[in-house]
Short mmCIF file of the C-alpha atoms (twelve columns), coordinates in Angstrom:
data_MODEL
# 
_entry.id   MODEL 
# 
loop_
_atom_site.group_PDB 
_atom_site.id 
_atom_site.type_symbol 
_atom_site.label_atom_id 
_atom_site.label_alt_id 
_atom_site.label_comp_id 
_atom_site.label_asym_id 
_atom_site.label_seq_id 
_atom_site.Cartn_x 
_atom_site.Cartn_y 
_atom_site.Cartn_z 
_atom_site.pdbx_PDB_model_num 
ATOM 1   C CA . VAL A 1   -0.049  0.002   0.182  1 
ATOM 2   C CA . SER A 2   1.402   3.380   -0.950 1 
ATOM 3   C CA . ARG A 3   1.554   6.430   1.085  1 
ATOM 4   C CA . GLU A 4   -1.133  8.141   -1.254 1 
ATOM 5   C CA . ASP A 5   -3.512  5.362   -0.614 1 
ATOM 6   C CA . TYR A 6   -3.038  5.993   3.160  1 
ATOM 7   C CA . GLY A 7   -3.937  9.458   2.529  1 
ATOM 8   C CA . SER A 8   -6.890  8.407   0.655  1 
ATOM 9   C CA . ALA A 9   -8.161  6.080   3.376  1 
ATOM 10  C CA . GLU A 10  -7.686  8.661   5.544  1 
ATOM 11  C CA . ARG A 11  -10.062 10.912  3.847  1 
ATOM 12  C CA . LEU A 12  -12.748 8.170   3.343  1 
ATOM 13  C CA . ALA A 13  -12.656 7.667   7.022  1 
ATOM 14  C CA . ARG A 14  -13.517 11.395  7.539  1 
ATOM 15  C CA . CYS A 15  -16.175 11.555  4.814  1 
ATOM 16  C CA . THR A 16  -17.938 8.357   6.574  1 
ATOM 17  C CA . VAL A 17  -17.511 10.187  10.076 1 
ATOM 18  C CA . LEU A 18  -19.163 13.324  8.665  1 
ATOM 19  C CA . PHE A 19  -21.805 12.092  6.243  1 
ATOM 20  C CA . GLY A 20  -22.184 8.298   7.008  1 
ATOM 21  C CA . SER A 21  -24.363 6.442   9.764  1 
ATOM 22  C CA . GLN A 22  -22.663 5.892   13.305 1 
ATOM 23  C CA . GLU A 23  -22.413 2.125   12.740 1 
ATOM 24  C CA . THR A 24  -20.577 2.499   9.373  1 
ATOM 25  C CA . ALA A 25  -18.339 5.249   10.419 1 
ATOM 26  C CA . GLN A 26  -17.400 2.869   13.377 1 
ATOM 27  C CA . PHE A 27  -16.276 0.354   11.429 1 
ATOM 28  C CA . VAL A 28  -14.465 2.466   8.841  1 
ATOM 29  C CA . VAL A 29  -12.534 4.073   11.723 1 
ATOM 30  C CA . SER A 30  -11.931 1.205   13.179 1 
ATOM 31  C CA . ASP A 31  -10.639 -0.507  10.440 1 
ATOM 32  C CA . PHE A 32  -8.502  2.050   9.328  1 
ATOM 33  C CA . LEU A 33  -6.836  2.509   12.549 1 
ATOM 34  C CA . ASN A 34  -6.251  -1.442  12.883 1 
ATOM 35  C CA . LEU A 35  -4.285  -0.704  9.205  1 
ATOM 36  C CA . VAL A 36  -2.465  2.363   9.824  1 
ATOM 37  C CA . THR A 37  -1.212  1.669   13.718 1 
ATOM 38  C CA . SER A 38  0.842   -0.990  13.420 1 
ATOM 39  C CA . ARG A 39  2.954   0.811   10.620 1 
ATOM 40  C CA . LYS A 40  6.187   2.605   11.436 1 
ATOM 41  C CA . ASP A 41  6.434   4.655   8.550  1 
ATOM 42  C CA . GLU A 42  6.718   8.267   10.009 1 
ATOM 43  C CA . HIS A 43  4.643   9.629   7.135  1 
ATOM 44  C CA . VAL A 44  1.647   7.096   7.675  1 
ATOM 45  C CA . VAL A 45  2.393   7.420   11.419 1 
ATOM 46  C CA . GLN A 46  1.617   11.642  11.060 1 
ATOM 47  C CA . ILE A 47  -1.724  10.628  8.963  1 
ATOM 48  C CA . CYS A 48  -2.824  8.597   11.894 1 
ATOM 49  C CA . ARG A 49  -1.690  10.955  14.414 1 
ATOM 50  C CA . GLU A 50  -3.777  13.644  12.733 1 
ATOM 51  C CA . PHE A 51  -7.029  11.625  12.168 1 
ATOM 52  C CA . ALA A 52  -7.136  10.604  15.905 1 
ATOM 53  C CA . ASN A 53  -6.869  14.442  17.084 1 
ATOM 54  C CA . TRP A 54  -9.618  15.187  14.492 1 
ATOM 55  C CA . LEU A 55  -11.710 12.319  16.132 1 
ATOM 56  C CA . ARG A 56  -11.256 13.876  19.262 1 
ATOM 57  C CA . GLN A 57  -12.137 17.415  18.294 1 
ATOM 58  C CA . ASN A 58  -14.784 15.766  16.502 1 
ATOM 59  C CA . ARG A 59  -16.037 13.849  19.442 1 
ATOM 60  C CA . PHE A 60  -16.392 10.868  17.849 1 
ATOM 61  C CA . GLU A 61  -17.556 7.802   19.787 1 
ATOM 62  C CA . GLY A 62  -15.621 4.991   18.728 1 
ATOM 63  C CA . THR A 63  -16.098 1.225   19.604 1 
ATOM 64  C CA . SER A 64  -13.756 -0.270  21.971 1 
ATOM 65  C CA . SER A 65  -11.637 -1.697  19.073 1 
ATOM 66  C CA . THR A 66  -11.267 2.051   17.840 1 
ATOM 67  C CA . GLN A 67  -10.203 3.331   21.330 1 
ATOM 68  C CA . GLU A 68  -7.507  0.210   21.853 1 
ATOM 69  C CA . SER A 69  -6.260  1.017   18.252 1 
ATOM 70  C CA . LEU A 70  -6.002  4.689   19.516 1 
ATOM 71  C CA . ILE A 71  -4.167  3.556   22.900 1 
ATOM 72  C CA . ALA A 72  -1.848  1.451   20.940 1 
ATOM 73  C CA . LEU A 73  -0.868  4.711   19.032 1 
ATOM 74  C CA . TRP A 74  -0.481  6.905   21.564 1 
ATOM 75  C CA . THR A 75  1.195   4.790   24.063 1 
ATOM 76  C CA . ARG A 76  3.901   4.065   21.259 1 
ATOM 77  C CA . GLU A 77  4.337   7.907   20.746 1 
ATOM 78  C CA . ASN A 78  4.536   8.576   24.880 1 
ATOM 79  C CA . ASP A 79  1.596   10.902  24.567 1 
ATOM 80  C CA . SER A 80  0.325   10.107  27.842 1 
ATOM 81  C CA . MET A 81  -2.341  12.707  28.022 1 
ATOM 82  C CA . SER A 82  -3.869  11.190  25.062 1 
ATOM 83  C CA . ALA A 83  -3.567  7.825   25.867 1 
ATOM 84  C CA . GLU A 84  -5.027  8.678   29.445 1 
ATOM 85  C CA . ALA A 85  -7.980  10.590  28.155 1 
ATOM 86  C CA . VAL A 86  -9.229  7.142   25.485 1 
ATOM 87  C CA . PHE A 87  -7.847  4.787   28.695 1 
ATOM 88  C CA . ASN A 88  -10.482 6.268   31.195 1 
ATOM 89  C CA . GLU A 89  -13.117 5.875   28.765 1 
ATOM 90  C CA . LEU A 90  -12.258 2.545   27.869 1 
ATOM 91  C CA . VAL A 91  -11.734 1.259   31.500 1 
ATOM 92  C CA . GLN A 92  -15.220 1.784   32.549 1 
ATOM 93  C CA . GLY A 93  -15.869 -1.180  30.036 1 
ATOM 94  C CA . SER A 94  -14.039 -3.959  29.507 1 
ATOM 95  C CA . ALA A 95  -10.419 -2.961  28.827 1 
ATOM 96  C CA . LYS A 96  -8.271  -5.682  27.467 1 
ATOM 97  C CA . VAL A 97  -5.201  -7.353  29.424 1 
ATOM 98  C CA . GLN A 98  -3.151  -5.851  25.997 1 
ATOM 99  C CA . VAL A 99  -3.999  -2.257  26.911 1 
ATOM 100 C CA . TYR A 100 -2.854  -2.182  30.700 1 
ATOM 101 C CA . GLU A 101 0.185   -3.551  29.683 1 
ATOM 102 C CA . GLN A 102 0.667   -0.669  26.582 1 
ATOM 103 C CA . MET A 103 -0.418  1.754   29.433 1 
ATOM 104 C CA . MET A 104 2.272   0.233   31.769 1 
ATOM 105 C CA . ALA A 105 4.967   0.017   29.262 1 
ATOM 106 C CA . MET A 106 4.442   3.923   28.390 1 
ATOM 107 C CA . TYR A 107 4.670   4.988   32.305 1 
ATOM 108 C CA . ALA A 108 7.737   2.566   32.662 1 
ATOM 109 C CA . GLY A 109 9.508   4.410   29.784 1 
ATOM 110 C CA . GLN A 110 8.479   7.739   31.230 1 
ATOM 111 C CA . ALA A 111 9.522   6.911   34.934 1 
ATOM 112 C CA . LYS A 112 6.491   7.244   36.465 1 
ATOM 113 C CA . PRO A 113 5.589   4.674   38.479 1 
ATOM 114 C CA . ALA A 114 2.805   6.611   40.341 1 
ATOM 115 C CA . ALA A 115 0.634   6.270   37.097 1 
ATOM 116 C CA . ALA A 116 1.763   2.635   36.909 1 
ATOM 117 C CA . ILE A 117 0.306   1.928   40.369 1 
ATOM 118 C CA . ARG A 118 -2.788  3.738   39.400 1 
ATOM 119 C CA . VAL A 119 -3.210  1.639   36.100 1 
ATOM 120 C CA . MET A 120 -2.162  -1.655  38.376 1 
ATOM 121 C CA . GLU A 121 -5.235  -0.732  41.027 1 
ATOM 122 C CA . LEU A 122 -7.619  -0.156  37.911 1 
ATOM 123 C CA . TYR A 123 -6.704  -3.797  36.496 1 
ATOM 124 C CA . ARG A 124 -7.391  -5.429  39.735 1 
ATOM 125 C CA . GLU A 125 -10.581 -3.179  40.284 1 
ATOM 126 C CA . CYS A 126 -11.788 -4.657  36.890 1 
ATOM 127 C CA . GLY A 127 -11.586 -8.370  38.465 1 
ATOM 128 C CA . LEU A 128 -8.407  -8.956  36.097 1 
ATOM 129 C CA . PRO A 129 -5.467  -10.847 37.997 1 
ATOM 130 C CA . LEU A 130 -2.359  -9.159  38.018 1 
ATOM 131 C CA . THR A 131 0.835   -10.729 35.968 1 
ATOM 132 C CA . CYS A 132 4.491   -10.799 36.178 1 
ATOM 133 C CA . ARG A 133 4.528   -8.592  33.141 1 
ATOM 134 C CA . LEU A 134 2.809   -5.662  35.105 1 
ATOM 135 C CA . TRP A 135 5.111   -6.043  38.040 1 
ATOM 136 C CA . ASN A 136 7.995   -5.735  35.692 1 
ATOM 137 C CA . HIS A 137 6.877   -2.755  34.390 1 
ATOM 138 C CA . LEU A 138 6.531   -1.167  37.054 1 
ATOM 139 C CA . VAL A 139 9.598   -2.120  38.363 1 
ATOM 140 C CA . GLN A 140 11.310  -0.582  34.898 1 
ATOM 141 C CA . ALA A 141 9.348   2.467   35.842 1 
ATOM 142 C CA . TYR A 142 11.390  3.018   39.408 1 
ATOM 143 C CA . LEU A 143 14.594  2.133   38.041 1 
ATOM 144 C CA . ALA A 144 14.166  4.970   35.182 1 
ATOM 145 C CA . GLY A 145 13.572  7.246   37.562 1 
ATOM 146 C CA . GLY A 146 16.614  6.094   39.477 1 
ATOM 147 C CA . ASP A 147 14.542  4.560   42.339 1 
ATOM 148 C CA . VAL A 148 16.434  1.460   43.088 1 
ATOM 149 C CA . LYS A 149 15.253  0.689   46.587 1 
ATOM 150 C CA . ASN A 150 11.784  1.232   45.420 1 
ATOM 151 C CA . ALA A 151 12.109  -1.271  42.864 1 
ATOM 152 C CA . GLU A 152 13.852  -3.623  45.208 1 
ATOM 153 C CA . LEU A 153 10.744  -3.160  47.328 1 
ATOM 154 C CA . THR A 154 8.605   -3.769  44.235 1 
ATOM 155 C CA . LEU A 155 10.506  -7.197  43.910 1 
ATOM 156 C CA . ARG A 156 9.539   -8.227  47.511 1 
ATOM 157 C CA . GLN A 157 6.033   -7.400  46.997 1 
ATOM 158 C CA . MET A 158 5.555   -8.818  43.967 1 
ATOM 159 C CA . LYS A 159 7.278   -12.195 45.692 1 
ATOM 160 C CA . ASN A 160 5.104   -12.060 48.843 1 
ATOM 161 C CA . ARG A 161 2.150   -11.764 46.454 1 
ATOM 162 C CA . GLY A 162 2.951   -15.071 44.860 1 
ATOM 163 C CA . PHE A 163 5.151   -14.284 41.379 1 
ATOM 164 C CA . GLN A 164 7.992   -15.209 41.414 1 
ATOM 165 C CA . PRO A 165 10.830  -12.796 39.886 1 
ATOM 166 C CA . GLY A 166 12.272  -14.189 36.767 1 
ATOM 167 C CA . VAL A 167 15.000  -12.888 34.163 1 
ATOM 168 C CA . GLN A 168 12.932  -10.485 32.948 1 
ATOM 169 C CA . SER A 169 12.640  -8.980  36.607 1 
ATOM 170 C CA . LEU A 170 16.691  -9.241  37.145 1 
ATOM 171 C CA . GLU A 171 17.710  -8.145  33.573 1 
ATOM 172 C CA . CYS A 172 15.659  -4.865  34.581 1 
ATOM 173 C CA . PHE A 173 18.371  -4.221  36.789 1 
ATOM 174 C CA . LEU A 174 21.059  -5.140  34.944 1 
ATOM 175 C CA . ARG A 175 19.865  -2.366  32.401 1 
ATOM 176 C CA . HIS A 176 19.717  0.025   35.207 1 
ATOM 177 C CA . PHE A 177 23.517  -0.954  36.939 1 
ATOM 178 C CA . THR A 178 25.248  -0.981  33.168 1 
ATOM 179 C CA . ALA A 179 23.832  2.470   32.711 1 
ATOM 180 C CA . THR A 180 24.918  3.894   35.958 1 
ATOM 181 C CA . SER A 181 28.057  1.689   36.638 1 
ATOM 182 C CA . ASN A 182 26.994  1.876   40.736 1 
ATOM 183 C CA . ALA A 183 28.733  -1.185  42.025 1 
ATOM 184 C CA . GLN A 184 27.196  -0.351  45.534 1 
ATOM 185 C CA . GLU A 185 23.696  -0.526  43.995 1 
ATOM 186 C CA . MET A 186 24.557  -4.133  42.748 1 
ATOM 187 C CA . ARG A 187 26.201  -5.216  46.024 1 
ATOM 188 C CA . ARG A 188 23.062  -4.179  47.766 1 
ATOM 189 C CA . PHE A 189 21.009  -6.112  45.177 1 
ATOM 190 C CA . TYR A 190 22.966  -9.486  45.122 1 
ATOM 191 C CA . ASP A 191 22.284  -9.743  49.228 1 
ATOM 192 C CA . LEU A 192 18.425  -9.702  47.981 1 
ATOM 193 C CA . VAL A 193 19.435  -12.392 45.635 1 
ATOM 194 C CA . CYS A 194 21.428  -14.421 47.961 1 
ATOM 195 C CA . GLU A 195 17.968  -14.081 50.124 1 
ATOM 196 C CA . GLY A 196 16.406  -16.069 47.211 1 
ATOM 197 C CA . LEU A 197 14.464  -13.101 46.228 1 
ATOM 198 C CA . VAL A 198 15.410  -13.737 42.560 1 
ATOM 199 C CA . GLY A 199 17.010  -17.256 41.437 1 
ATOM 200 C CA . PRO A 200 18.560  -19.357 40.829 1 
ATOM 201 C CA . LEU A 201 21.620  -17.850 42.373 1 
ATOM 202 C CA . ASP A 202 24.257  -19.299 40.299 1 
ATOM 203 C CA . ARG A 203 22.618  -18.056 36.893 1 
ATOM 204 C CA . VAL A 204 21.881  -14.572 39.057 1 
ATOM 205 C CA . THR A 205 25.599  -14.380 39.953 1 
ATOM 206 C CA . ILE A 206 26.849  -14.781 36.406 1 
ATOM 207 C CA . LEU A 207 24.866  -11.903 34.888 1 
ATOM 208 C CA . LEU A 208 25.706  -9.538  37.998 1 
ATOM 209 C CA . LEU A 209 29.465  -10.463 37.349 1 
ATOM 210 C CA . THR A 210 28.841  -9.951  33.177 1 
ATOM 211 C CA . THR A 211 27.418  -6.580  34.347 1 
ATOM 212 C CA . TYR A 212 30.691  -5.733  36.551 1 
ATOM 213 C CA . VAL A 213 32.531  -6.748  33.219 1 
ATOM 214 C CA . ARG A 214 30.680  -4.855  30.818 1 
ATOM 215 C CA . ILE A 215 30.969  -1.561  32.918 1 
ATOM 216 C CA . GLY A 216 34.986  -2.323  33.452 1 
ATOM 217 C CA . GLN A 217 35.230  -3.194  36.857 1 
ATOM 218 C CA . VAL A 218 36.762  -6.450  36.503 1 
ATOM 219 C CA . GLN A 219 38.602  -6.168  40.099 1 
ATOM 220 C CA . GLU A 220 35.449  -5.274  41.502 1 
ATOM 221 C CA . ALA A 221 33.882  -8.669  40.172 1 
ATOM 222 C CA . LEU A 222 36.747  -10.551 41.139 1 
ATOM 223 C CA . ASN A 223 36.446  -9.035  45.332 1 
ATOM 224 C CA . PHE A 224 32.934  -9.883  44.597 1 
ATOM 225 C CA . LEU A 225 33.631  -13.769 43.405 1 
ATOM 226 C CA . GLU A 226 36.016  -14.143 46.694 1 
ATOM 227 C CA . GLN A 227 33.446  -12.735 49.229 1 
ATOM 228 C CA . SER A 228 30.542  -14.182 47.902 1 
ATOM 229 C CA . LEU A 229 31.249  -17.676 46.584 1 
ATOM 230 C CA . ASP A 230 33.288  -20.515 46.879 1 
ATOM 231 C CA . GLU A 231 35.948  -21.767 44.581 1 
ATOM 232 C CA . GLY A 232 33.920  -24.900 43.831 1 
ATOM 233 C CA . SER A 233 30.914  -23.135 42.710 1 
ATOM 234 C CA . ILE A 234 29.999  -23.308 39.137 1 
ATOM 235 C CA . VAL A 235 30.130  -19.233 39.014 1 
ATOM 236 C CA . TRP A 236 33.894  -19.750 38.965 1 
ATOM 237 C CA . ARG A 237 33.810  -21.845 35.578 1 
ATOM 238 C CA . GLY A 238 30.808  -19.528 34.065 1 
ATOM 239 C CA . PHE A 239 33.726  -16.149 35.298 1 
ATOM 240 C CA . GLY A 240 36.313  -18.018 33.553 1 
ATOM 241 C CA . MET A 241 34.539  -18.677 30.453 1 
ATOM 242 C CA . MET A 242 33.264  -14.893 30.329 1 
ATOM 243 C CA . THR A 243 36.655  -13.383 30.755 1 
ATOM 244 C CA . SER A 244 38.794  -15.696 28.717 1 
# 
């Protein structure tokens, strides 16, 4: 489909909203948004962005499918104000799990843990079971703002509620440690690992050591090994492979 075709489809959708029946307009708008929101071409994204704003100005009442497409667009664009406006309408009905995850991912990238918590609360109020993915987004939101202690506290809450933090949870912290090169934070995090918060211990330790090496603190990694583990541990073999 060419760019010109997208422009023609957008004009057709506008005409349908203005002159067609509500049922036909909802159908056409939903189809058009489903078609364009998945595209990454900046020209097509701009068409979609302008059309979505036009719908809002004309107070178009779309179906849940339309609203879900709009949320996909606004969260991808990191436009929290527009996404929240649609989300607040949609959550009154029966928003899908994917919608909540999109909102959580947006807030995680924007370092807005309070907003992410609000989404999780709405999620629970709608009777939906929490997931590890949602918890990890909350962890990311704290880490994006540099709040490691609350991120660690979230891991504890996550485990206390029956969700075992796994590799994805760990990777959130490793990306943060790689960006900040904060060895002290890494050691404190390892204490949580030793408590069994994230496991298995040997695998997690290897990943932490890899992060030490990645940020250029090889000596700190060796000191960390000597203090934390027995020489017979499989982590020593993993570290040897890592530095060879």
